[in-house]
N, C-alpha and C positions, 0 to 999 in steps of 0.2 A: 266627416268633421272638418276644420279650418282652424288654423292659427296664425296668429297675430303675426307677424313677422317684422314688422316696421310700422310705426308711426312718426309721419310725416308733419311739418308745419304747415303744411300748404293746406292742412286737414283730409288729406289722403292718408290712408293707412295701403298699406299690402299685408295679403292671406294668403297663404297655402290652400286650394284644394284639396279633395281623394286623389286627382288626378297628377298633384304635385307641381302644378303650376302656380307661378306668382300671381296673385291678382294683385295691382292696384286699383285700389275702390275709393269715393270722394261721393258724398251724399249730393245729388243735383240738386241745383238752387230751386225755388219755387218756381219762378219763370218757368226754367225747362222741365220742370213736373207739370205746368201747366200745357205745354206746350207736345209733352208726350202723350199727355190723356185725351187730347184733340186731335193727333194724328189716329189714336188707336179709334177713334169713333165709336161707333156701340158699343164694340168689344170693352171701352174702359167703365161699362156697367157693371161687368163680371168682377169683382172686389177679388174675389179668390187668383185670375187670371194678372191683374195687374201686379196685387204684392208678393208672388209666387213666381212671377215668370218676368214682367215690363221691369218693375224698378228694381230689383234684387240685379238686371242685367246691365240696363243703364246706368247703376253703379261705378260697373267697368270702366278704369279710363285706360285701363293696360294692361295686358296677357303676355308675363315674362318680357316687361322692359319695354312691350311695343304700344304705342297709343292706338287705341281704339277710339276712331271719331264719335263725337256725337251725335245718334242717327237725328235724319232729320224727314224721312221717309218709313210710314209703315213696313215697305218690305226691309229697310234698312234697323228696325228695332226686331223683325224676325230673324234676319240673319242673326245678330248680336245676341238671340235668347239663344239660338243654335251653336253657335259658335264660344259664350259662356258655357251651356249646358247644363246638365240635372245636378254635376257638383262645383261648377261656380257658383251658383246660385245658392245651392246650398251653404257655401261657405259665404257666400255675401250674407245671406240670413243669419245665418250665427254671429257673424261678425256686428252687424247692426243690431241685432237683440243685444248682445255685450254690450255694445257701446251704450244703447238706452240704457240698461241696465244700470250701468256705471254713471248716467248722467243722475238718473233717477234716486240712486242712495247720495251722491255728492248735494243732490236737493235736500234729501230727507236729513242728513248730516245737517247744514243751515239752519234748517228751521229748529 
């Protein structure tokens, strides 16, 4: 379960995960996603792995206010997945899904 606790002007948001941590998340930009995909090599062809583990983990930019550096190696990606964990990835995925649904609804209303 995740709960949005704060939306920030820089496009980031703070969500709580099931372990009670406050995760600050922000969607990586297109170039960052490209670099991460390249770092993952052959594993990047596994869509489930990328969307359930890698992309939610790299969206976390702070845990309980402690900054999380953006990974630049595959080992750092794995370390970030381990740090964020199942509960954190679940909270990030729930937030991203809610944000996507809200944006789709705004687009429907405009049309």
